[in-house]
Steps between C-alpha positions, in 0.01 A plus 500: 500500500823418307829370638831554324674166557838446331473613140127429456165652596230277647140607549469313835640218706227259383669493159822379659306231683341381174840487332639299787210255487544463122866410545401240757235358267753474218737312728222277616550606868183702548293221657792405720507839673131589482284445810164626624379566857175611659414803712669550837798270432842595640764489224795557734551637852710780642845378601500197271775458236375529140646271238231581244392807315123556471343672201130578547306428180143541626339613826617718790746442786526690829835541676498516883758616755513378857506770770824497702329497843239226434399237244231711340548545124392814320451536123798658329452488121245377248640327183318437175562292188840558345669545840816316598464375860793444737729700277729641770547168679555320169767745390679536835463147628374635837187369677171646386413841642124443470227237496315456167137388509254472208215745505301300244566188282834552325725351226878519542822414327722356774851462367788369716812711497713229338245464220502877442873486436454197273224670300716808454781285367260338248324827412734799549223742403319393818761681705393838371132411544559414864694821550209694358253314719710554812542869415128541438415339834753708690372821342142406583589421859693823526193690377279323753756572774482872420118491505508310828742753647274787396202327662708436810600866518136602465395260776784624724393857438142417595620313808714795600206737465282266703777466757521879530123523533503233769783676677308829495182323613696344785635842602148646484376210714776562751416870515132423541579253778718752680230764462243260648737417786551871561125565499444207735765638733335841488162342579650307791683809621175694479326247722783505752510880501124521542517265798790694651319831449191362673699378799691830536189712451332380819776592750565826312136603526504406871813711551345807337173458696692462827713806425192710427328382815809558713537852363139587585542370857827690540335826388211436741751445780670830411161678506439366849842613616442850361221550756755492779738754639752466214242558229728742310781246490260221398349710219851574377577128521201430272636760260844333502338156450307628197818658364679163532213326316536736204868603494728410214871433534721796395824452314833470685607861438183646650529283814863607549416872478201474736699296751758778533225756561316285760826431680561870543141565614477201738852406602375277786341245262656167411625441147225241441236758597663764281481264196127443565424874519707560183248287309218745589400798288625850578364655825439182698815540707365840617160342581675222690703747705198723568272220624759321714711796604802272463358225724684184401221265603232694310726527192549122512121451523431715191779335301357157594160611362669603177677161479171320573348680204792400279471138613132493409586656168766236434265216599223635281732562205652151527152343528371695202806403299441133581132539411600669173737216416228247579258683274761507223565128541130423478461716191814361340415134556133485404415137426416388143197322640345840573354724231819613329367800312362792696493877486832625642706814532841404362669752730408288801677200346808711428511625860453144631785378283727785615433406863579134436820584310605775740802302615634497141428866420561669837832649385360644177370849432134425435287740297126435473259687278174306533203728433146369514416271208181307411452162657528199271366146517811286543677219682657689791736217601617458141576871461679500836724227363572719198595802715718274718688348204570842344611661828723207600658495153573871537649433843726229360615735223581793735661316789503668842469860382275666248168667441159367408239712323143364495217686328153434368247679284226471238542533124257408219266327747782282623684502831877495493755431773869573442792380714837662425825401672844662499684182410726441198208441265443201272725402212339563163562133416285397799206740458318266261580189706430624850144359509600162349453202732821388672696805380705642786820694556510383866708187489675465835505595864220696660387623160428153359170486312295266281400771254129445566400813696456739207360227277230425758440874548443540126250211504312659792477837326387338173224322694381845602502620138802721562865523402847558648755729337866529595751765388822649624420836656672812373629576849641148533359178632205301372135599486222239508154623407190291563189603308158368604154565351257713698196351328419172681367357173862459395585279797457120505275518807221675309526327163 
């Protein structure tokens, strides 16, 4: 490398050093300024004033800088023969910025500042030599500073990449922890629900048995009464009781029209009795009038039999509803300690989920098209969680009003289940992110969410060898389609 110093070219800074040493030899001052030291010797310390200039003739010197927050020193620059040490402090008169320590045995020229000025006065050519040496050292240090900066930038870039990777790993760890917490909560909830279902099942079964027994005894009592003098009235009472057990409840318009007709036919009846008769099918008011011939007491008896039948119907319906809910709870909350994978009809799980979410979907127009499909070997509780997450997400999207379309079928030896809502649909920007862990558009109020439901659902379906697809339906709203393999060889349980 060549330096252009003043009006001359020099091959390297060592040449300047040799010239300087020759001048000193000619003046007889070389031995005066020459000194040698061993390895690991401190030449000067950071913060000390420098009254000498050091020219390294042989060996290597390491410069150190003390860290601002402790006394630990870190290596700053490595100097070789031909280097001028302490140049900045010597020229500015300020304390030394660094500590200089020999890296191996070294030979120096140590020239006091006053002697430098004296030598320059005796040998004016020495002034230009020193300028060249100073310039060469400054250029070399500038070059090393640039190299050091490039290395520092490279290290910072690597540190930033590692920091980003650690940040992502931390986020993934947080998501995994939240997913585990969610799964643990679901397992705990399943145990609580199973216990609750067991406790409710016993009194419900007792209620239904008692109702059945009571009905049989009541019919036997009616049969005994029919053997008496009022056998015709008693037989008609049994007919009215059976009607009450099977009757549905007409709409308000039908009851209003029938009430007007009954009032004209039997004006002596009370309004409460008229409303009861209006619930009966056509022709029963004529039968009532024919059997009783308008007798108030006999009319009251027959209407009581009809009401008894309705009461039994209500008790039985309520008991069966409770039993159905208990069955759904048991199916929904199967414990992980049991055999998870079994042959199931997915339609049963969908019906169970609809019963358990009935409070959220009771105001929706519900359309079901669930034809018979092959049974699959699957985790029933896991799939129930999938149906629940999809239906509740649809409910959150629609609000209090809307429609829910649920269908299933078979295609290419795979079962599919689609759930379509009438909500606003999903933004195109979110379609690719909707299954990402912790991604949610529910950020406040009753619609707050952790963004884990669909992510967990996707994991469950993948464990079954299936997939979930989501699109915006042509008629509006979002459509989730779950596809599951029919062949059990594709499921984890049979691998």
